[in-house]
C-alpha positions, 0 to 999 in steps of 0.5 A: 034643851035650851030656852028663850032665856038662853040656857046652854043646850050643849056644851080685811087685815090692818094692811093697805086694804083696811077700810078703817083702822082695826079696833085696838090700834094706836095711831102714829104720825105719817112717816113714823114707819109704824103702822099698827101696834096692839095692846096684848095681854097674853102673847103676840105673833106676826102674820104674813103681812108683818102686822102684829096679830092679837092672839088672845083666847078672849077674842070673840067673833060674832057672825050674823045672818042677815034676813030674819036675824038682823032685819025683816024686809019681807020678800024684797030680795026675791021680788028684785031678782024676779023683776031683774030677770023679767026686765032683762030676759022676759023670764017670769017668776025666775026664783020659784022656777029654779026650784031652790030653797036655802042656797047662796045667791051665786048658786041661785043665779047660776041655776036660773041661767042654766034653767032658762038657757041664758048666757052666763056672760050676762050675770054681771048685768043681772047683778047690776039690775038686781041691786038697782031694783032692790034699792028701789023696792027697799026704799018703798018698803015702809014695813022693813025693820030692824029686829028687837035688840039687834042694834043695841047688841051690835053697838055694844059689840062694836064698842067692846075690846075683844068682841067683833061683828062680821056678816054671814049671809047667802046674799051677794055682798052688794045685795047685803050692803043694800039691805043693811043701808036701808035700815042703817046697819051697814056701819057695823059690818066691815067684813064677812062671808057672802053669797058671791061664791059658789058653795054652801054657807059654811064655805062662806063662813070659813072664808069670812073668818079668815077675812075677819082675822086679817082685817082685825089683825086677831085670831079666833079660836073655834070655841069663840066663834058664834053664828047667830041665825034664824034658820036651820041652815044657820044651825047646820052651818055652825055645826059644820065649822064647829062654831057656837050656834045661837038660834033666834026665832025671829024669821020664818022658822018656828022656835020648836023647829029650831029647837029640834036642830039642837043649837047651842043656844036658842032665843025667841028674839034678842030683846034681852041683849044685855043678858046675852052679851054678859052670858057669852062675855062679849065685852 
């Protein structure tokens, strides 16, 4: 079984939709007719958009859970959701009454609407109100914080040649962005899998991987996809898609509980991020 030292427990694209040029690209003058060219050490193939894909068995995708893994902001999300339903519909304690544990935000919202016999056409208004309230609550939360080693590891991966950050969260995309902005981590995440769609977290993971491949114009082998998370749900998610699971005991789940679920690696936290990056060859 693994330890805090990380012992092994078991064995959008570079096209018109890019937010910024993917890593590994060379810029060319406007009108040159060349969009992206990549340095390749093995071999290359075009994707459906006609962009050259980096196909390299050293490409690593690190999917990060948000709450309890990247940052702590307490129950701000739940507070904001409850306040949105109270303000719009007079529904008190909407989240708890929905009777849902770990679930995607889309599932939670739909359950609340159903339980209270509310018209689902009002969901967009609920989301808008939720985001507005969440931003206000986060601004006032002086205890929110980035967890140990997280920012340093994100920066290291962001500057690497073959490793890429992506988000994997049950939060709505706008909710995730709001939380990340509140602690200055939003710049590290251009793509990811989010809780906007009905389904499970592993469904969002599959979608997020495809989006990351398209955005970065690379392909990722399953053995080079990692999910870092603080919950049993994150470990289950990694196993479902045959990714490498990295548990961190920085959230509500105790270290021993995570250990019982047999993640591939388990850490108390990410404070020793340099060792972790070297061990997994994120460079």
